[in-house]
C-alpha positions in Angstrom: 82.5 105.7 123.4 85.1 108.4 123.5 83.9 110.0 120.2 80.9 111.6 121.9 82.9 113.7 124.5 85.3 114.8 121.8 82.5 116.0 119.5 80.0 117.5 121.9 80.1 121.0 120.2 79.3 119.4 116.9 76.4 117.4 118.3 75.0 120.5 120.1 75.3 122.6 116.9 73.4 119.9 114.9 70.7 119.9 117.5 70.2 123.7 117.2 70.4 123.6 113.4 67.7 120.8 113.1 65.5 122.5 115.7 65.4 125.7 113.7 64.0 123.9 110.7 60.2 123.9 111.2 58.6 120.5 111.2 54.9 120.5 112.0 53.2 117.2 111.6 52.7 116.4 107.9 55.3 119.1 107.0 58.5 117.4 108.0 60.2 117.2 104.5 62.7 120.1 105.0 64.0 118.8 108.3 64.0 115.3 106.8 66.3 116.5 104.0 68.8 117.9 106.6 68.8 114.6 108.5 69.3 112.7 105.3 72.5 114.6 104.6 73.8 113.9 108.1 73.1 110.2 107.9 74.7 110.0 104.4 77.8 111.7 105.8 78.0 108.9 108.3 78.5 106.4 105.5 74.9 105.0 105.5 72.9 104.0 102.5 70.0 106.5 102.9 66.5 106.5 101.3 63.2 108.3 102.0 60.2 106.0 102.0 56.6 106.8 100.8 55.6 108.0 104.2 58.5 110.5 104.4 60.7 108.5 106.8 64.4 108.9 106.4 66.1 105.5 106.6 69.8 105.0 106.8 71.0 101.4 106.5 74.1 99.9 108.1 74.2 96.4 106.6 75.0 93.7 109.0 76.5 90.2 108.6 73.0 88.9 108.9 70.7 90.9 106.5 67.6 88.9 107.5 67.4 90.4 111.0 67.0 94.2 111.6 67.3 96.5 114.6 65.9 100.0 114.3 67.2 103.1 116.1 64.7 105.9 115.6 63.9 109.5 116.5 60.8 111.4 115.3 61.1 114.4 113.0 57.9 116.3 113.8 56.9 118.8 116.5 53.6 119.8 118.0 54.0 123.4 116.9 52.1 124.9 114.0 53.7 126.5 111.0 54.8 130.1 111.8 56.0 129.3 115.3 59.3 131.0 116.1 61.8 128.1 116.5 65.0 130.2 116.7 67.3 128.7 119.3 68.3 131.1 122.1 71.1 130.5 124.6 70.9 131.1 128.3 74.0 129.9 130.0 74.2 126.2 129.4 70.6 126.0 128.2 69.3 126.0 124.7 65.8 127.3 124.4 63.3 126.9 121.6 60.1 125.0 120.8 61.0 121.4 120.0 64.6 121.7 121.2 64.3 118.8 123.5 61.3 116.9 121.9 62.7 115.9 119.6 65.8 117.9 118.7 67.6 115.8 121.3 66.6 112.5 119.7 67.5 113.6 116.2 70.9 114.9 117.2 71.6 111.7 119.0 70.5 109.6 116.0 73.1 111.4 113.8 75.8 111.3 116.5 75.4 107.5 117.1 75.5 106.8 113.4 78.6 109.0 113.1 80.4 107.3 116.0 79.8 103.8 114.6 81.1 105.0 111.3 84.2 106.5 112.8 84.9 103.3 114.8 84.3 101.2 111.7 82.0 98.9 113.6 80.3 96.2 111.6 77.2 94.7 113.4 75.9 91.2 113.2 72.3 92.3 112.6 71.5 95.1 110.1 70.8 98.5 111.8 68.4 101.0 110.4 68.8 104.6 111.6 65.4 106.1 111.1 64.1 109.7 111.4 60.4 109.1 111.2 57.3 111.3 110.6 54.0 111.6 112.3 54.7 110.9 116.0 53.0 113.9 117.4 49.4 115.0 117.5 47.3 113.8 114.6 50.2 112.1 113.0 48.9 109.0 114.6 52.3 107.3 114.5 52.0 107.0 110.8 55.8 106.9 110.2 56.4 104.1 112.6 53.3 102.2 111.3 54.8 102.4 107.8 58.2 101.3 109.0 56.9 98.3 110.9 54.7 97.3 108.0 57.7 97.4 105.6 60.2 95.4 107.8 57.9 93.4 110.2 59.1 90.0 109.1 62.7 90.8 109.8 62.3 93.3 112.7 63.9 92.1 115.9 63.9 95.2 118.0 63.1 98.9 118.0 64.9 101.6 120.1 63.2 104.9 120.2 65.1 108.1 121.1 62.6 110.6 122.4 63.6 113.7 124.4 66.3 114.0 127.1 67.4 112.2 130.2 68.8 108.8 131.2 66.6 108.1 134.2 63.9 106.1 132.5 63.0 103.4 130.0 59.5 103.1 128.5 58.6 99.4 128.2 54.8 99.7 128.5 52.8 101.5 125.7 50.1 103.8 127.0 47.0 103.4 124.9 45.3 106.6 123.7 42.6 108.0 121.4 42.3 111.4 119.7 38.7 112.5 118.9 37.1 115.4 117.2 33.6 116.7 117.9 32.0 118.6 115.0 28.7 120.4 115.4 27.1 122.2 112.4 24.1 124.6 112.1 22.7 127.0 109.6 24.5 130.1 111.0 23.2 133.6 110.8 23.3 137.2 112.2 23.6 137.7 115.9 20.7 140.2 116.0 18.2 139.3 113.2 18.6 135.6 113.6 18.7 135.4 117.4 17.0 132.2 118.5 18.8 130.1 115.9 20.6 127.1 117.5 24.3 127.9 118.0 26.9 125.2 117.5 29.3 126.9 119.9 26.6 127.0 122.6 26.0 123.3 122.1 29.7 122.5 122.2 30.1 124.4 125.4 27.1 122.7 127.0 28.5 119.3 126.0 32.0 120.1 127.1 30.9 121.1 130.6 29.1 117.8 131.0 32.2 115.9 129.7 34.8 117.5 132.0 32.6 116.4 135.0 33.0 112.7 134.0 34.5 110.8 136.9 38.0 109.5 136.3 39.4 106.6 138.3 42.7 106.9 140.2 43.5 103.4 139.1 43.8 102.4 136.3 45.3 105.9 135.7 43.2 107.7 133.1 43.3 111.2 131.7 41.6 113.5 129.2 42.4 116.8 127.6 40.3 119.3 125.7 43.2 120.5 123.5 41.7 122.6 120.7 38.5 124.5 120.1 37.6 126.1 116.8 34.5 127.8 115.4 32.9 131.0 114.3 33.7 133.7 111.8 33.0 136.9 113.7 31.8 138.2 117.1 28.4 139.3 115.6 27.7 136.1 113.6 26.0 132.9 114.8 28.5 130.3 113.8 27.7 127.5 111.3 30.3 125.2 112.8 32.2 124.4 116.0 35.0 121.8 116.6 36.6 120.4 119.7 39.6 118.0 119.7 40.0 115.7 122.7 42.8 113.5 123.8 42.0 110.5 126.1 44.5 108.1 127.6 44.3 105.2 130.0 46.1 102.2 131.3 42.9 100.3 130.6 41.3 99.8 127.2 37.9 99.6 129.0 38.4 103.1 130.5 39.3 104.4 127.0 36.0 103.0 125.6 34.1 104.4 128.6 35.5 107.9 128.1 34.8 107.9 124.4 31.2 106.9 125.2 31.0 109.7 127.8 32.1 112.2 125.2 29.5 111.1 122.7 26.7 111.1 125.4 27.8 114.6 126.6 27.8 116.1 123.1 24.4 114.5 122.3 23.1 116.1 125.5 24.7 119.5 124.7 23.0 119.5 121.3 19.7 118.5 122.8 19.8 121.2 125.5 20.7 123.8 122.9 17.8 122.8 120.7 15.3 122.6 123.6 16.1 126.0 125.2 13.8 128.8 124.0 14.6 128.8 120.3 12.9 129.5 117.0 12.9 125.9 115.6 11.9 127.2 112.2 15.4 128.6 111.8 17.1 125.2 111.5 18.6 122.5 113.6 22.1 121.2 114.6 23.9 118.2 113.3 26.8 116.6 115.1 29.3 113.8 115.0 32.5 112.5 116.7 35.4 111.4 114.5 38.3 109.3 115.5 41.5 111.2 114.5 43.9 108.6 115.8 44.3 105.6 118.1 47.5 104.4 119.7 47.5 100.8 120.8 48.9 99.5 124.0 51.5 96.8 124.6 54.2 95.7 127.0 57.8 94.4 126.7 58.4 91.1 128.3 60.5 91.3 131.5 63.1 88.9 130.2 63.4 90.6 126.8 66.9 90.6 125.3 66.4 94.3 124.5 65.7 95.1 128.1 68.7 92.9 129.1 70.9 95.0 126.7 69.6 98.2 128.2 70.2 97.1 131.8 73.7 95.9 130.8 74.4 99.4 129.4 73.1 101.0 132.6 75.4 98.8 134.6 78.5 99.7 132.6 77.7 103.4 132.9 76.6 103.1 136.6 73.3 104.5 135.7 69.9 103.7 137.3 66.7 103.9 135.3 63.1 103.2 136.2 60.5 101.5 134.0 57.8 103.8 132.7 54.5 103.7 130.8 54.1 106.3 128.0 52.7 106.9 124.6 55.6 107.0 122.0 56.6 105.5 118.6 57.3 102.3 120.6 53.5 101.7 120.9 53.3 100.3 117.4 56.0 97.5 117.6 55.0 96.7 121.2 51.3 96.2 120.2 52.5 93.7 117.6 54.7 91.7 120.0 58.0 93.2 118.6 60.5 94.1 121.3 60.7 97.9 121.7 61.7 100.6 124.2 61.7 104.3 124.3 64.6 106.1 126.1 65.9 109.7 126.5 69.0 110.7 124.7 70.9 112.3 127.6 71.2 115.7 129.1 68.2 117.4 130.7 65.1 119.1 129.3 61.9 120.7 130.3 58.8 122.5 129.1 58.0 120.0 126.4 55.2 121.0 124.0 55.4 124.6 125.2 57.0 127.8 123.9 59.3 127.7 126.9 60.9 124.4 126.0 64.6 124.1 127.0 67.5 121.6 126.8 70.7 121.5 128.9 73.4 119.3 127.1 75.5 118.9 130.2 76.0 115.1 130.7 74.6 114.2 127.4 77.5 111.9 126.6 76.1 109.3 129.1 72.8 109.2 127.2 74.6 108.8 123.9 76.8 106.0 125.3 73.8 104.3 126.8 71.9 104.3 123.6 75.0 103.1 121.6 75.7 100.2 124.0 72.0 99.2 124.0 71.9 99.3 120.2 75.1 97.2 119.8 74.0 94.9 122.6 70.9 93.9 120.7 72.4 94.2 117.2 75.5 92.2 118.3 79.0 92.6 117.0 80.7 89.6 115.3 83.9 88.5 117.2 87.1 89.7 115.6 88.9 87.1 113.6 92.2 86.0 115.1 95.2 86.5 113.0 
């Protein structure tokens, strides 16, 4: 417990160093190599699986039961984003500094603290830096991890971002969809009248954003990315739209997906039916499912939640239960105990270029995660001499 306060500068430095290694989804290998070095230095037996997850094993007295402590490697930011960490007083500023530089630094720090204290757990602990949590990664790293260890997996603790004021015990279901509209394409002057995929996409998008959304169950949608066209004076041959939909209700998710398909069908129809020269081709369209995150919920009497509440009590911390979409979705959807918690300190501006992290008070988050981990992994009683 005391190790964290004595080594805060080292922890902060590791967070900055890892954040400055770019890690867009599907391009996490360089950052993974750095985390692998840190976990190896903490005395763990480390491997990288086929998905790209870094897995450090601390063998327990019982090798047939496993507890996972994880933090995701990837960020939402594309290659080429400036991820240099800047300092402004106590704050560190950079894209990805909190989500999930905080979690990765905590993963390394907790592994190091257990190594320094020579703690031998009852259950085997896997320290995992996993890939594919953000965007179109579709939780592929956690899916691979659960598939590999499912028969022995007793609990999963996910470190994601900052704070100590919450614990995610309910997995928010979501779907990521991509609309693709294709046409023949042509010249803006000589081929005027040809159906335009961007026009159709805009027509459909306007219809979709007017879809009525219930207050309860809470439901959201986001038009996150639009692509298409080659030049200002060319009729595009393709237009793409990526949409994120989330809801507390699987039924609402299905309704929103249907609304998107109906809106795009209407957009294409309206574009084709407006005064156009039909001899110049037609539009084709489709909606692809990029990813689907399942829902799930931790039982109120779960031993994992009991361990978290015991840690909160020791540290005199209060935390609220939340619903969110994290790596914990996968184990929760399969009935495996899982939570997602912040790793201490404070952060803001997640998923933006203005993202920041303030490490003041982070030791409580580290202690909370450590106590929860050891509470569920258990520590064999010391033998009397």
